Phi, psi and omega in degrees: 000023186288160184277109177242345180215156176286341175289164192240072189299324181276357181057041175302158174291136189252136171226126179280137179295139181285153171270112188255016188298327185277348186244351190301322183292316179298318182296319178294319178296322182298317179291323184296325184271002174277125180298153177305117180083000186271178180279129176287121176278082190288118188228021184258157182276347176289149176310143183301326187288341172290321177296321179291326180294321170307314185293317186283347173269000182225045169097009185231158172241167184228148176222125182258137182209152168294334182291137192261341188215062177278112177278336180208129173271120180257155181290149178219149180280137174194174176275154178282180190297337177274357179062030186243308187262129178273127180226153176255103192198170168265132183255144175202173187226152171256029179244149184276332189260324188305313181300329177294325174307308186294329181287322194256340169290125182289099189304314182299330180275312187289328175070312186230144175239133169229120191203158176208151175216138179212151177243108185278358173092016179238031181075021176231164163243153179231143186223156162230133178227121174219155177221161185269035172213181178289108183291351179268349181281129178304327185285354173280356184232157178205165171290138182222187181225138168255121179267134181266113187246138170296141189269000192303324183261007182271146173234150181282158171264130183305143177054035176205165177272012180268137175232155183228151175239134178268005176234155181299156186219131175266133181287142173291320183201169174222142183240121174285136180234142175257166180305323180287350173286346184269111188290350178248021179300318181290335186261001179289136181265162173249152176228155175269166172306136178096350177297143175251161174305321181294312183297319179294321179292318179299311179299323177292315185294318176296320178296326186270356186290000000 
């Protein structure tokens, strides 16, 4: 599912990047008044993902989690975004919406995540989101946290918006997010045990035709 064309053969969900010129100062001030490693006291009317988009375009990466108070991210063994290469790393993304999904999907209930994110280079991002439980059930969702991480030690995974650091990372800040802060909550699909990313993508594409 690498980005090879500006056309969208898998019919992924599309989000246009916001024009933040009118809000950049307020977003920068909000981060500046947040203590190192502290909770962002979000008091702005713009969607939280707009604030996160400002951060990922200005030197930061994001990690979404159900855990609310991580003071340091240590490396852990896992597969990369392509589910091919095993790495011992801290994982983060340079996308503003993808980490919110990981923050607000209730991991013990959902059990399984199938998802994808790509930036085709035309001022938009494209997504696939599915969980292994009923996405319409309130218990499939929870309050979570998006952690703002400095990007210095991270390297990208080819053809994806995932980056990895082989050394521990301390967050610059953390932002509490609710299920309704995830802009694709209503479009998130459900899948059964044994589903694959390809089968979920094909089913979603056929549904959207």
